[in-house]
C-alpha positions in Angstrom: -4.3 -24.3 26.5 -3.5 -27.1 23.8 0.1 -27.2 22.7 -0.9 -28.2 19.3 -0.4 -25.3 17.2 3.2 -24.1 18.9 4.1 -27.7 18.4 3.2 -28.2 14.9 4.8 -24.5 14.1 8.1 -26.4 15.3 7.7 -29.2 13.2 7.0 -26.7 10.2 9.9 -24.8 11.2 12.2 -28.2 11.4 11.0 -29.1 7.7 11.4 -25.7 6.1 14.9 -25.8 7.5 15.5 -29.1 5.9 14.1 -27.7 2.5 16.1 -24.7 2.5 19.4 -26.7 3.4 18.9 -30.7 3.0 22.3 -31.2 4.7 21.7 -29.2 7.8 21.1 -32.4 9.8 23.6 -34.9 9.3 21.4 -37.5 11.5 18.3 -38.2 13.1 19.8 -37.3 16.3 20.8 -33.7 14.7 17.1 -33.3 13.8 15.9 -34.2 17.0 18.0 -31.7 19.0 17.0 -29.2 16.6 13.6 -29.8 17.4 14.1 -29.5 21.1 16.0 -26.2 20.7 12.8 -24.8 18.7 10.4 -26.1 21.6 12.7 -24.8 24.2 11.8 -21.0 22.9 8.3 -21.4 23.8 6.9 -21.2 27.5 4.4 -24.2 26.6 7.2 -26.6 26.6 10.0 -24.8 28.5 8.5 -25.2 31.8 8.9 -27.4 34.9 6.2 -29.1 37.0 6.5 -30.5 40.4 5.9 -34.3 41.0 3.8 -35.6 43.7 6.9 -36.5 45.8 8.3 -32.7 45.2 10.7 -33.3 42.1 11.0 -30.4 39.6 11.1 -31.7 36.3 10.7 -30.7 32.6 8.1 -31.6 30.5 10.1 -32.4 26.8 11.9 -35.6 27.2 13.8 -37.8 24.5 14.1 -41.8 24.2 11.0 -42.0 26.7 9.8 -45.6 27.3 6.2 -46.4 25.7 3.7 -47.6 28.9 2.9 -50.8 27.0 4.8 -53.7 25.6 4.7 -55.0 21.9 3.5 -58.5 20.9 7.0 -60.0 19.6 4.9 -61.9 17.3 2.9 -58.9 15.8 4.4 -55.7 16.4 1.2 -53.7 15.8 -0.3 -55.3 18.8 0.0 -54.9 22.2 1.3 -57.5 24.8 -0.3 -57.4 28.7 2.7 -59.6 29.9 5.6 -60.3 27.8 7.2 -58.4 24.7 9.5 -55.7 24.0 9.0 -52.1 25.0 9.7 -49.2 22.6 10.8 -45.7 23.0 9.5 -42.4 21.6 12.0 -39.9 20.3 10.2 -37.0 21.6 7.2 -36.7 24.3 5.7 -33.9 25.9 4.7 -34.9 29.3 1.3 -34.3 30.9 1.6 -31.9 33.7 -1.3 -33.4 35.3 0.4 -36.6 35.1 3.4 -35.1 36.5 1.8 -33.6 39.4 -0.1 -36.3 40.6 2.6 -38.9 40.4 5.9 -39.7 42.1 9.0 -39.2 40.2 9.9 -42.9 39.7 6.4 -43.3 37.9 7.2 -40.2 35.8 10.4 -41.7 34.8 8.5 -44.8 33.6 11.6 -47.0 33.9 9.3 -49.6 35.9 6.4 -50.7 33.5 4.8 -52.2 36.4 4.4 -48.8 38.4 0.7 -48.1 39.2 -0.3 -44.8 37.7 -4.1 -43.3 37.5 -5.5 -44.7 34.1 -7.7 -41.6 34.0 -4.9 -39.1 33.4 -2.8 -39.6 29.9 1.0 -39.4 30.5 1.8 -37.1 27.3 0.4 -34.2 25.6 2.2 -35.3 22.3 4.7 -37.8 21.2 6.8 -37.4 18.0 8.9 -39.9 16.2 11.5 -38.9 13.7 13.1 -40.6 10.9 16.3 -39.1 8.6 16.8 -41.4 5.6 20.1 -40.7 3.5 19.7 -43.1 0.8 16.0 -43.8 -0.1 13.4 -46.3 0.4 14.2 -49.8 0.7 12.2 -52.8 1.8 13.6 -52.5 5.3 13.3 -48.6 5.9 9.9 -48.6 4.6 8.9 -51.5 6.8 10.7 -49.4 9.9 8.5 -46.4 8.9 5.1 -48.5 8.9 6.5 -50.1 12.5 6.7 -46.4 13.9 3.2 -45.7 13.0 2.1 -48.6 14.4 3.9 -47.8 17.5 1.9 -44.2 17.4 -1.2 -46.0 16.7 -1.0 -48.2 19.8 -0.1 -45.2 21.5 -3.7 -43.6 21.5 -4.6 -44.3 24.8 -1.6 -42.4 26.2 -1.0 -39.5 24.0 -3.8 -37.2 22.1 -1.3 -35.6 19.8 0.9 -38.2 17.5 3.2 -37.3 14.9 5.7 -38.9 12.6 8.5 -36.6 10.7 10.3 -38.0 8.1 13.4 -36.2 6.0 14.9 -37.9 3.3 17.9 -37.3 1.1 16.9 -39.6 -1.9 20.2 -40.8 -3.8 19.2 -42.9 -6.3 19.3 -42.1 -9.8 16.1 -43.7 -11.0 12.3 -43.5 -9.3 12.1 -47.4 -8.9 12.4 -47.8 -5.4 10.2 -44.5 -4.9 7.6 -45.7 -6.9 7.7 -49.3 -5.5 7.5 -48.4 -1.7 6.4 -44.8 -1.2 2.7 -45.9 -1.9 3.0 -48.5 0.6 4.1 -45.9 3.3 1.9 -43.3 2.0 -1.4 -45.8 2.5 0.0 -46.9 6.0 0.3 -43.1 7.1 -3.0 -42.2 5.7 -4.9 -44.7 7.2 -3.7 -44.3 10.8 -6.5 -42.7 12.5 -5.3 -39.7 14.8 -1.7 -39.7 13.5 -0.2 -36.5 11.7 2.8 -37.4 9.4 5.3 -35.1 7.1 7.5 -36.6 4.6 10.4 -34.0 3.2 12.3 -35.5 0.1 15.2 -34.0 -1.2 16.2 -35.4 -4.6 20.0 -35.7 -4.4 20.7 -37.0 -7.9 17.3 -36.3 -9.8 16.3 -33.1 -11.3 13.3 -32.5 -9.4 12.1 -29.7 -6.8 12.3 -31.0 -3.3 8.8 -32.0 -2.0 6.8 -32.1 1.1 3.8 -34.6 1.9 1.4 -33.8 4.8 -0.5 -36.7 5.6 -3.4 -36.7 8.5 -4.9 -33.4 10.4 -2.8 -30.7 11.0 -4.0 -27.3 12.2 -0.6 -25.4 11.5 -0.3 -24.0 8.1 3.1 -22.4 8.6 
């Protein structure tokens, strides 16, 4: 059974909690922890699978390494030999991947470990951002970079998500008008990636708003 609906329901619940109280999460780590709590209440995620060499491991993990390196000169491209590895904020492992590989391969600390390329390692990967001021050149570039990482992960994960929560503290819309169109364009053109941007306007008389981009199945 696909985990897409229950996974997206958990994202919707997280976003709704932020909308109802924008200071419920002080940091990105707070939001990720809460997301894992939401997943833990569902048997699709709260389960253990035995590895090929007999170790029982869970399916949901934080700060899991990518199976590829980035080209340091162009972080939107993979590097076959050198370059940096990234990490995912949250992954849901594929039970078939766990069951057919030894635990050291499942841990993915050794990028050279042999794995079956016919089996995708993840059911889903999720990236999170929590911004407490608003857009800037660096923050917008960071979000676009995360979208690039998710795009490069198309061989490993059929479901890929970006969740951004923002407390916009500026007293004007200048930075929003300058950087949001670039981020929205990047998110809208990444095939296979679903993104959500939840914005609370701290110092502006505007209703909180949420932008859903990409293909979402859940409508909660």
